[in-house]
N, C-alpha and C positions, 0 to 999 in steps of 0.2 A: 257256356253251361256246359257243363261236364255231364257223363251217361254213367256213373260209376252208380248210380241207382237203380241203373236197368240191368234185368240179366237178361244175359246172351246163350241162348237157350239153343240144342241143335235136335238133330233126328230122334241121335241115342239120350238126352235128356228131359225131351218135352216129358215123358208122360211121370216122371217123377217130380219136376220145379213146375210144372206147370197145372198139369191133372190131379197130381197128385198134393200139390204144395198146401199149405196150411192158408192159404189167402187166395180169394179173387184173385182171378190175373188176366189182365189185358195183354196180350202178343198182338205185337206190329209184325206182320211176314212182309217183308220189303229186299230190296236189293240196292249195291250199292253203284247198280249204274243207272237207278231208277228216279228221278227227277223230284215226281213228286213225294217219293219216300223220306228223299233231302229234305223238303221241304218242311213234312211234318215233325223230323226227329227232335228239334228243338222243345216241341210241345210235346211230345213222347218223354222226354227227360225230365222236362218240368212237374209233368204228372206223378211221375215215379217220387220226384222227390217230395210232391206236395201230398201224397195219399202215402206215403213208408209207414208201413205196421198195419196198414188198413188194406192196400189192394197192392200185388204183386204185379211191376209193368216188366213185361220180357219183349224184345227182338229175336226173331228168327230170319238166316238170311235163306231165302227161298232158294237161292244156286247152290249154297254149300250142302242144304237139308231138303232137299225135294220132294221127302215121303210124307212129312207130314203136312206139309202144304195141298197135295195131294189127294190124303186122306180127309180133308175138310172141303175138298173141291174148289180152292183156289185158284180164279184163273186171272183174276188182276192183283196188282200191286200199287200201293200197298191197301192191303186189306188187315182189318183188327178185327180182332175176333175177343171177347171177353169171355171167359170161362169162371166157374161158381160150383165146386164140389165135382169136378172133372165132366162139366156138361157147359156147354156150348148157351150162355145168358145173350148175347147178343152178337151183332155183326155190322162190320160197315166197311164199305170199298171205296180208295180213293183217299185221296187229300183235304180232309177235312177241320172246320175252328175245333179249337179248345171248347168252346160252346159244347159242341156235337158232344165229345167226347167225355167231357163234364157229366152230361145225360147218362151217357150210357155207363158209366163207371157208379154213376148213382143207384143205377139197378142192382149191383149186386153189394153192396152196402145194407 
């Protein structure tokens, strides 16, 4: 499963792509060394394809961009935060199943 529908955001692009973007955005805060992050990666890619045009799906590497996770108080990864209109709608920490992520996305539609 390729990642081509997933946005890769950094501290420098977060406000533009996520907070001010045209769509609600689910952001996966992750790191390459995190096993549970890798485990949910394919699910994140599936959701990006499934909700293309309705919900943006983004990933942020917390090692490369530490300022944004700090701003949102992220202490553990993976943490997934759903933003709509620049505001946090929902947040889940830990590797969760697709069903929980679908329920989360429904809140923004």
